[in-house]
FIZABA-604045 format. One record per residue (C-alpha): residue number from 1; residue in one letter; x, y, z. Coordinates in nm, 3 decimals. Example, Ala and Ser with C-alpha at 12.3 -4.5 7.8 and 13.67 -1.06 7.14 Angstrom:
2
<num 1; residuo A; east 1.230; north -0.450; up 0.780>
<num 2; residuo S; east 1.367; north -0.106; up 0.714>
// end
This chain:
106
<num 1; residuo X; east -6.472; north -3.511; up -2.712>
<num 2; residuo X; east -6.748; north -3.674; up -2.871>
<num 3; residuo X; east -6.837; north -4.000; up -3.052>
<num 4; residuo X; east -7.026; north -4.284; up -3.192>
<num 5; residuo X; east -6.957; north -4.629; up -3.238>
<num 6; residuo X; east -6.748; north -4.585; up -3.492>
<num 7; residuo X; east -6.474; north -4.460; up -3.211>
<num 8; residuo X; east -6.564; north -4.765; up -3.010>
<num 9; residuo X; east -6.164; north -4.874; up -2.823>
<num 10; residuo X; east -6.078; north -4.558; up -2.942>
<num 11; residuo X; east -5.943; north -4.415; up -2.591>
<num 12; residuo X; east -5.815; north -4.805; up -2.529>
<num 13; residuo X; east -5.492; north -4.813; up -2.736>
<num 14; residuo X; east -5.413; north -4.421; up -2.656>
<num 15; residuo X; east -5.528; north -4.262; up -2.316>
<num 16; residuo X; east -5.733; north -3.904; up -2.344>
<num 17; residuo X; east -5.427; north -3.610; up -2.319>
<num 18; residuo X; east -5.542; north -3.285; up -2.050>
<num 19; residuo X; east -5.838; north -3.387; up -1.884>
<num 20; residuo X; east -5.972; north -3.483; up -2.226>
<num 21; residuo X; east -6.225; north -3.741; up -2.230>
<num 22; residuo X; east -6.417; north -3.954; up -2.427>
<num 23; residuo X; east -6.781; north -3.973; up -2.484>
<num 24; residuo X; east -6.830; north -4.249; up -2.698>
<num 25; residuo X; east -7.164; north -4.379; up -2.750>
<num 26; residuo X; east -7.188; north -4.782; up -2.630>
<num 27; residuo X; east -7.378; north -4.998; up -2.830>
<num 28; residuo X; east -7.725; north -5.079; up -2.763>
<num 29; residuo X; east -7.655; north -5.454; up -2.639>
<num 30; residuo X; east -7.459; north -5.313; up -2.385>
<num 31; residuo X; east -7.726; north -5.084; up -2.241>
<num 32; residuo X; east -7.973; north -5.333; up -2.292>
<num 33; residuo X; east -7.802; north -5.588; up -2.124>
<num 34; residuo X; east -7.779; north -5.390; up -1.816>
<num 35; residuo X; east -8.081; north -5.556; up -1.512>
<num 36; residuo X; east -8.074; north -5.282; up -1.347>
<num 37; residuo X; east -8.357; north -5.045; up -1.418>
<num 38; residuo X; east -8.260; north -4.756; up -1.263>
<num 39; residuo X; east -7.959; north -4.760; up -1.413>
<num 40; residuo X; east -8.026; north -4.848; up -1.733>
<num 41; residuo X; east -8.303; north -4.542; up -1.738>
<num 42; residuo X; east -8.000; north -4.309; up -1.622>
<num 43; residuo X; east -7.772; north -4.512; up -1.933>
<num 44; residuo X; east -8.054; north -4.434; up -2.148>
<num 45; residuo X; east -8.042; north -4.048; up -2.023>
<num 46; residuo X; east -7.649; north -4.055; up -2.092>
<num 47; residuo X; east -7.686; north -4.181; up -2.416>
<num 48; residuo X; east -7.982; north -3.980; up -2.515>
<num 49; residuo X; east -7.786; north -3.620; up -2.448>
<num 50; residuo X; east -7.404; north -3.737; up -2.628>
<num 51; residuo X; east -7.704; north -3.875; up -2.941>
<num 52; residuo X; east -7.855; north -3.457; up -2.913>
<num 53; residuo X; east -7.457; north -3.301; up -2.901>
<num 54; residuo X; east -7.362; north -3.496; up -3.209>
<num 55; residuo X; east -7.661; north -3.339; up -3.363>
<num 56; residuo X; east -7.594; north -3.015; up -3.397>
<num 57; residuo X; east -7.304; north -3.050; up -3.420>
<num 58; residuo X; east -7.289; north -3.304; up -3.725>
<num 59; residuo X; east -7.457; north -3.093; up -3.995>
<num 60; residuo X; east -7.222; north -2.754; up -3.937>
<num 61; residuo X; east -6.974; north -3.023; up -3.991>
<num 62; residuo X; east -7.054; north -3.203; up -4.299>
<num 63; residuo X; east -7.157; north -2.876; up -4.466>
<num 64; residuo X; east -6.812; north -2.779; up -4.393>
<num 65; residuo X; east -6.603; north -3.105; up -4.578>
<num 66; residuo X; east -6.885; north -3.185; up -4.844>
<num 67; residuo X; east -7.011; north -2.778; up -4.918>
<num 68; residuo X; east -6.694; north -2.613; up -4.918>
<num 69; residuo X; east -6.493; north -2.940; up -4.990>
<num 70; residuo X; east -6.241; north -2.936; up -4.636>
<num 71; residuo X; east -6.142; north -3.316; up -4.642>
<num 72; residuo X; east -5.806; north -3.281; up -4.562>
<num 73; residuo X; east -5.573; north -3.016; up -4.333>
<num 74; residuo X; east -5.304; north -2.901; up -4.533>
<num 75; residuo X; east -4.999; north -2.823; up -4.309>
<num 76; residuo X; east -4.948; north -2.486; up -4.166>
<num 77; residuo X; east -4.894; north -2.228; up -3.923>
<num 78; residuo X; east -5.120; north -2.305; up -3.695>
<num 79; residuo X; east -5.313; north -1.977; up -3.659>
<num 80; residuo X; east -5.380; north -1.992; up -3.998>
<num 81; residuo X; east -5.568; north -2.295; up -4.005>
<num 82; residuo X; east -5.763; north -2.177; up -3.748>
<num 83; residuo X; east -5.855; north -1.908; up -3.976>
<num 84; residuo X; east -5.965; north -2.091; up -4.174>
<num 85; residuo X; east -6.205; north -2.348; up -3.950>
<num 86; residuo X; east -6.328; north -2.007; up -3.815>
<num 87; residuo X; east -6.446; north -1.836; up -4.190>
<num 88; residuo X; east -6.589; north -2.192; up -4.237>
<num 89; residuo X; east -6.766; north -2.149; up -4.015>
<num 90; residuo X; east -6.904; north -1.866; up -4.067>
<num 91; residuo X; east -7.007; north -1.919; up -4.436>
<num 92; residuo X; east -7.150; north -2.281; up -4.275>
<num 93; residuo X; east -7.425; north -2.033; up -4.074>
<num 94; residuo X; east -7.463; north -1.746; up -4.374>
<num 95; residuo X; east -7.537; north -2.093; up -4.564>
<num 96; residuo X; east -7.769; north -2.236; up -4.341>
<num 97; residuo X; east -7.972; north -1.915; up -4.268>
<num 98; residuo X; east -7.976; north -1.781; up -4.677>
<num 99; residuo X; east -8.306; north -1.925; up -4.687>
<num 100; residuo X; east -8.448; north -1.662; up -4.413>
<num 101; residuo X; east -8.160; north -1.389; up -4.537>
<num 102; residuo X; east -8.299; north -1.422; up -4.935>
<num 103; residuo X; east -8.673; north -1.393; up -4.847>
<num 104; residuo X; east -8.595; north -1.088; up -4.558>
<num 105; residuo X; east -8.373; north -0.896; up -4.883>
<num 106; residuo X; east -8.616; north -0.943; up -5.162>
// end
């Protein structure tokens, strides 16, 4: 799973289940405190990869929450919840491509 500074310490109280792993961004001070330059370079590349993944994932999630109002999960069947989220992300794809769709239409 991916996270940022808001998830620091998330794996301590409850360990991940079924092979899942928390991909929590390290604090900048932790990276700067590494004295071995090769290890620090590897850690910086890893943190860059985490940030790149978050940058791809966060804008559609924000649109689902803000534009379409899906801020709370309702307690329904799992199939209905999954269908609703799938439908919302399909709408997000259309919302993000609306400029291109409107330009080609007229």
